[in-house]
N, CA, C and O of each residue as an XYZ file, in Angstrom:
472
protein
N      86.979     98.532    106.233
C      88.061     97.427    105.999
C      89.263     97.914    105.524
O      89.326     98.360    104.378
N      90.442     97.881    106.415
C      91.750     98.880    106.170
C      92.578     98.162    105.019
O      93.113     97.056    104.943
N      92.482     99.070    104.294
C      93.203     98.892    102.745
C      94.952     99.468    103.007
O      95.340    100.545    103.459
N      95.816     98.166    102.476
C      96.958     98.403    102.629
C      97.512     98.061    101.016
O      96.952     97.284    100.243
N      98.636     98.776    100.759
C      99.385     98.455    100.058
C     100.936     98.147    100.094
O     101.806     99.014    100.011
N     101.206     96.492    100.260
C     102.239     95.517     99.884
C     103.245     95.872     98.789
O     103.279     95.283     97.709
N     104.326     97.192     99.247
C     105.352     96.245     98.125
C     107.174     95.766     98.845
O     108.056     95.944     99.684
N     106.728     95.135     97.777
C     108.034     94.152     97.739
C     108.538     93.047     97.148
O     107.933     91.975     97.183
N     109.706     93.206     96.542
C     109.960     92.452     95.158
C     110.554     91.275     96.317
O     111.713     91.483     95.959
N     110.620     90.851     96.753
C     110.673     89.259     97.154
C     109.297     88.214     97.376
O     108.640     88.077     98.408
N     109.083     87.466     95.912
C     107.836     86.696     95.590
C     107.728     85.924     97.581
O     106.926     86.345     98.415
N     108.442     85.145     97.755
C     108.164     84.362     99.107
C     107.279     85.813     99.861
O     106.103     86.137     99.694
N     108.375     86.503    100.739
C     108.112     87.620    101.442
C     106.656     88.578    100.932
O     105.636     88.446    101.608
N     106.650     89.277    100.034
C     105.185     89.476     99.377
C     103.432     88.175     99.555
O     102.205     88.216     99.651
N     104.400     87.386     99.503
C     102.981     85.869     99.398
C     103.005     85.788    101.059
O     101.910     85.526    101.555
N     104.031     85.965    101.914
C     103.968     85.469    103.444
C     102.827     86.554    103.415
O     101.635     86.256    103.333
N     103.406     88.101    103.504
C     102.647     89.525    104.082
C     101.212     89.322    103.627
O     100.302     89.436    104.448
N     100.913     88.961    102.074
C      99.260     89.076    101.777
C      98.618     87.721    101.834
O      97.640     87.524    101.113
N      99.044     86.810    102.579
C      98.387     86.082    103.242
C      97.598     86.079    104.334
O      96.414     85.817    104.548
N      98.816     86.542    105.183
C      98.713     86.820    106.415
C      97.735     88.268    106.461
O      96.637     88.118    106.997
N      97.932     89.090    106.148
C      97.012     90.379    106.345
C      95.728     90.479    105.637
O      94.962     91.442    105.678
N      95.525     89.053    104.786
C      94.064     88.643    103.661
C      93.101     88.557    104.970
O      92.055     89.168    105.187
N      93.614     87.844    105.571
C      92.723     87.167    106.733
C      91.850     88.572    107.486
O      90.721     88.318    107.908
N      92.284     89.769    107.618
C      92.019     90.948    108.300
C      91.801     92.140    107.916
O      91.174     93.051    108.457
N      92.529     92.068    106.645
C      92.348     93.832    105.742
C      92.325     93.572    104.935
O      92.730     92.410    104.893
N      91.940     94.103    103.542
C      92.433     94.179    102.387
C      93.845     94.620    101.539
O      94.392     95.645    101.132
N      94.047     93.232    101.551
C      95.751     94.132    100.568
C      95.864     93.706     99.561
O      95.679     92.577     99.106
N      96.453     95.395     98.803
C      97.183     95.264     97.497
C      98.773     94.596     97.765
O      99.334     94.548     98.860
N      99.358     94.073     96.375
C     100.516     94.031     96.170
C     101.065     94.576     95.324
O     100.498     94.658     94.234
N     102.265     95.104     95.491
C     102.868     95.304     93.977
C     104.833     95.250     94.263
O     105.483     95.504     95.276
N     105.254     94.827     92.933
C     106.651     93.561     92.732
C     107.828     94.739     92.725
O     108.998     94.551     93.057
N     107.219     96.072     92.242
C     108.588     96.785     92.411
C     108.218     98.405     92.974
O     107.052     98.747     93.167
N     108.954     98.986     93.117
C     108.638    101.026     93.105
C     107.834    101.549     92.610
O     106.984    102.242     93.170
N     107.984    101.207     90.812
C     107.269    101.713     89.647
C     105.951    100.989     90.272
O     105.210    101.800     90.828
N     105.567     99.852     90.299
C     104.456     99.429     90.701
C     103.653     99.933     91.705
O     102.440    100.083     91.558
N     104.207    100.184     92.641
C     103.830    100.352     93.818
C     103.233    102.431     93.582
O     102.109    102.868     93.831
N     104.394    103.208     93.079
C     103.448    103.782     92.452
C     102.479    103.852     91.592
O     101.481    104.429     92.022
N     102.426    103.468     90.533
C     101.316    103.114     89.905
C     100.126    103.214     90.639
O      99.400    104.188     90.840
N     100.030    101.805     91.083
C      99.046    101.331     92.134
C      98.550    102.789     93.404
O      97.406    102.860     93.853
N      99.648    103.787     93.777
C      98.798    104.992     94.837
C      98.507    105.991     93.879
O      98.475    107.163     94.253
N      98.304    105.721     92.782
C      97.685    107.046     91.584
C      96.593    106.363     91.132
O      95.738    106.966     90.482
N      96.451    104.821     91.453
C      94.904    104.603     90.981
C      94.439    104.481     92.092
O      93.254    104.178     91.950
N      94.688    104.542     93.090
C      94.103    104.323     94.897
C      94.877    104.169     96.108
O      95.504    103.314     96.733
N      94.456    105.725     96.169
C      95.096    105.583     97.711
C      95.333    104.634     98.783
O      94.866    105.307     99.701
N      95.636    103.796     99.211
C      95.616    102.489    100.613
C      94.899    103.900    101.871
O      94.558    105.077    101.989
N      95.022    102.895    102.381
C      94.986    103.632    104.096
C      96.550    103.069    104.788
O      96.783    103.490    105.921
N      97.152    102.541    104.422
C      98.454    102.227    104.468
C      98.982    101.466    103.656
O      98.341    100.701    102.936
N     100.657    101.612    103.665
C     101.451    101.278    102.491
C     102.739    100.837    103.436
O     103.465    101.514    104.162
N     102.723     99.566    103.159
C     104.356     98.985    103.541
C     104.786     98.386    102.913
O     104.391     97.282    102.537
N     105.943     99.085    102.555
C     107.060     99.216    101.248
C     108.661     98.535    102.229
O     108.949     98.548    103.426
N     109.352     98.025    101.037
C     110.687     97.749    101.864
C     111.355     98.520    100.926
O     111.050     98.737     99.753
N     112.304     98.911    101.577
C     113.182     99.992    101.634
C     114.431     99.584    100.515
O     115.091    100.571    100.188
N     114.859     98.293     99.878
C     115.773     98.131     99.062
C     115.086     97.310     97.404
O     115.101     96.140     97.024
N     114.545     98.588     96.771
C     113.617     97.671     95.828
C     114.574     98.254     94.518
O     114.648     99.481     94.450
N     115.085     97.702     93.794
C     115.373     98.409     92.323
C     114.542     99.006     91.712
O     113.344     99.061     91.432
N     116.178     99.759     91.478
C     115.691    101.135     90.214
C     114.726    102.217     91.336
O     115.172    103.364     91.303
N     114.101    102.130     91.830
C     113.211    102.792     92.461
C     112.901    102.538     94.101
O     112.073    101.718     94.496
N     113.765    103.441     95.031
C     114.020    103.093     96.172
C     112.964    103.359     96.902
O     112.339    104.404     96.726
N     112.487    102.140     98.150
C     111.788    102.538     98.858
C     111.078    104.267     99.609
O     109.967    104.786     99.720
N     112.585    104.647     99.986
C     112.633    106.303    100.559
C     111.844    106.931     99.471
O     110.880    107.608     99.830
N     111.993    106.865     98.694
C     110.967    107.452     97.369
C     110.131    107.429     96.867
O     109.541    108.404     96.403
N     109.730    105.997     96.784
C     107.874    105.408     96.710
C     107.665    106.560     98.362
O     107.241    107.714     98.297
N     108.039    105.935     99.549
C     107.654    106.722    100.873
C     107.307    108.251    100.260
O     106.156    108.634    100.052
N     108.300    108.913    100.052
C     108.589    110.530    100.184
C     107.223    110.474     99.007
O     106.282    111.166     99.396
N     106.987    109.798     97.708
C     105.732    110.168     96.821
C     104.357    109.732     97.432
O     103.307    110.309     97.149
N     104.438    108.713     98.256
C     103.448    108.367     99.138
C     102.951    110.099    100.204
O     101.973    110.831    100.049
N     103.821    110.179    100.959
C     103.867    111.396    102.009
C     103.250    112.426    100.867
O     102.692    113.378    101.412
N     103.210    112.477     99.446
C     103.421    113.861     99.177
C     101.960    113.956     98.302
O     101.806    114.860     97.480
N     101.119    113.148     98.504
C     100.058    113.111     97.972
C      98.669    113.805     99.181
O      98.756    113.683    100.403
N      97.571    114.453     98.515
C      96.866    115.105     98.896
C      96.439    114.616    100.007
O      96.480    115.343    100.999
N      95.801    112.946    100.142
C      95.167    112.179    101.313
C      96.293    110.960    101.472
O      96.153    109.789    101.119
N      97.220    111.454    101.979
C      98.790    110.159    102.182
C      98.578    109.440    103.236
O      98.454    109.874    104.382
N      98.508    107.795    102.727
C      98.699    106.954    103.651
C      99.401    107.175    104.523
O     100.245    108.067    104.422
N      99.240    106.285    105.861
C     100.096    105.836    106.796
C     101.656    104.775    106.024
O     101.436    103.868    105.221
N     102.242    104.925    106.208
C     103.766    104.856    105.792
C     104.591    103.874    106.543
O     105.063    104.346    107.577
N     104.924    102.498    106.271
C     105.570    101.575    106.792
C     106.686    101.223    106.426
O     106.278    100.104    106.119
N     107.875    101.167    106.149
C     108.502    101.005    106.000
C     109.093     99.546    106.655
O     108.812     99.240    107.813
N     110.196     98.420    105.534
C     110.734     97.681    106.198
C     112.111     97.479    105.104
O     112.235     97.767    103.914
N     113.043     96.859    106.081
C     114.698     96.833    105.380
C     115.192     95.751    106.163
O     114.837     95.608    107.333
N     116.164     94.810    105.470
C     117.026     93.992    106.739
C     118.355     94.652    106.447
O     119.406     94.014    106.394
N     118.251     96.161    106.231
C     119.365     96.956    106.522
C     119.193     98.036    107.711
O     118.718     99.142    107.452
N     119.545     97.731    108.869
C     119.601     98.671    110.206
C     120.116    100.517    109.820
O     119.469    101.476    110.240
N     121.113    100.615    109.142
C     121.509    101.878    109.063
C     120.384    102.743    108.079
O     119.793    103.735    108.505
N     120.172    102.127    106.526
C     119.103    102.654    105.824
C     117.999    102.456    106.452
O     117.115    102.740    105.643
N     117.530    102.130    107.433
C     116.025    101.852    108.348
C     115.913    102.764    109.122
O     114.826    103.285    109.376
N     117.128    103.152    109.686
C     116.783    104.227    110.794
C     117.427    105.413    109.901
O     117.467    106.481    110.512
N     117.930    105.449    108.607
C     117.645    106.650    108.024
C     116.035    106.931    107.472
O     115.567    108.069    107.425
N     115.594    106.224    107.236
C     114.273    106.235    106.674
C     113.014    106.564    107.782
O     111.969    107.109    107.427
N     113.303    106.125    109.230
C     112.175    106.111    109.866
C     111.595    107.626    109.986
O     110.567    107.636    110.664
N     111.996    108.962    109.487
C     111.499    110.177    109.797
C     110.225    110.011    108.733
O     109.114    110.539    108.739
N     110.773    109.169    107.923
C     109.516    109.192    106.629
C     108.031    108.236    106.594
O     107.165    108.103    105.730
N     108.244    107.542    108.252
C     107.478    106.284    108.374
C     107.310    106.060    110.029
O     108.136    106.022    110.942
N     105.685    105.915    109.976
C     104.301    106.005    111.328
C     105.756    104.639    111.827
O     106.551    104.968    112.707
N     105.882    103.326    111.195
C     106.548    102.559    111.907
C     107.611    101.778    110.446
O     107.538    101.611    109.229
N     108.599    101.485    111.674
C     109.477    101.132    110.763
C     109.807     99.192    111.392
O     109.701     98.841    112.567
N     110.107     98.475    110.483
C     110.509     96.470    110.162
C     111.585     96.759    110.462
O     112.005     97.908    110.326
N     112.349     95.705    110.984
C     113.422     95.489    110.556
C     113.544     93.306    110.276
O     113.313     92.322    110.979
N     114.068     93.580    108.750
C     113.753     92.158    108.833
C     114.396     91.248    108.849
O     114.985     91.128    107.774
N     114.734     90.085    109.901
C     113.176     89.607    109.943
C     112.625     90.082    110.936
O     113.267     90.464    111.914
N     110.999     90.151    110.828
C     109.977     91.032    112.083
C     108.870     89.557    111.883
O     108.459     88.828    110.980
N     108.757     89.706    113.234
C     107.751     88.749    113.712
C     106.266     89.490    112.997
O     106.254     90.676    112.666
N     105.278     88.738    112.865
C     104.283     88.594    112.080
C     103.340     90.078    113.198
O     103.160     91.296    113.203
N     103.090     89.111    113.802
C     102.466     89.696    115.143
C     102.792     91.449    115.438
O     102.110     91.957    116.329
N     103.723     92.278    114.771
C     104.322     93.102    115.104
C     103.881     93.862    114.730
O     103.496     94.839    115.373
N     103.729     93.620    113.034
C     102.773     94.396    112.200
C     101.775     94.217    112.399
O     101.218     95.266    112.723
N     100.720     92.850    112.392
C      99.694     92.744    113.052
C      99.005     94.134    113.476
O      98.301     94.969    112.908
N      99.860     93.875    115.460
C      99.290     94.895    116.551
C      99.739     96.593    115.735
O      99.414     97.628    116.318
N     100.205     96.624    114.895
C     100.574     98.106    114.135
C      99.253     98.381    113.355
O      98.562     99.393    113.463
N      99.009     97.255    112.511
C      97.456     97.792    111.626
C      96.723     98.046    112.819
O      96.114     99.071    113.123
N      96.882     96.783    113.578
C      95.270     97.000    114.608
C      95.326     98.523    114.893
O      94.281     99.166    114.792
N      96.218     98.999    115.163
C      96.424    100.800    116.285
C      95.977    101.397    114.755
O      95.224    102.368    114.833
N      96.311    100.986    113.443
C      95.811    102.244    112.573
C      94.066    102.089    112.627
O      93.168    102.882    112.904
N      94.085    101.180    112.366
C      92.310    100.760    112.244
C      91.648    101.288    113.476
O      90.559    101.822    113.267
N      92.034    101.260    114.627
C      91.096    101.770    115.879
C      91.138    103.233    115.481
O      90.156    103.972    115.553
N      92.238    103.573    115.091
C      92.143    105.061    114.598
C      91.483    105.761    113.984
O      91.132    106.925    114.174
N      91.098    104.385    112.461
C      90.636    105.404    111.740
C      89.005    104.740    111.716
O      88.167    105.355    111.056
N      88.760    103.993    112.152
C      87.470    103.358    112.558
C      86.461    103.844    113.526
O      85.235    103.754    113.596
N      87.827    104.648    114.596
C      86.416    105.198    115.763
C      86.536    106.584    115.685
O      85.771    107.307    116.324
């Protein structure tokens, strides 16, 4: 089962993502970039989905830290700031402009799972 680290500071969005992904995947959540980094150090997930707009420790920095790991996760980023999302696109497998349909995220995760387990 694909493990996913969700890094999102908005509790409502974090809850919706965790609930939706929990039906098919193994999600963990972090409320900040610092928590996300700690979670990466404890156990690297298959996929990390991070918001870019995190106080004190931006998602771009978290994505760079994740990608520098010996066995990095697949990185997805999300943001409501379109220019920022475009700038971060080179560090991510997929980008999601908030708000986005959950089916788009589920489809991208399904593709990752198929690649990983086939």
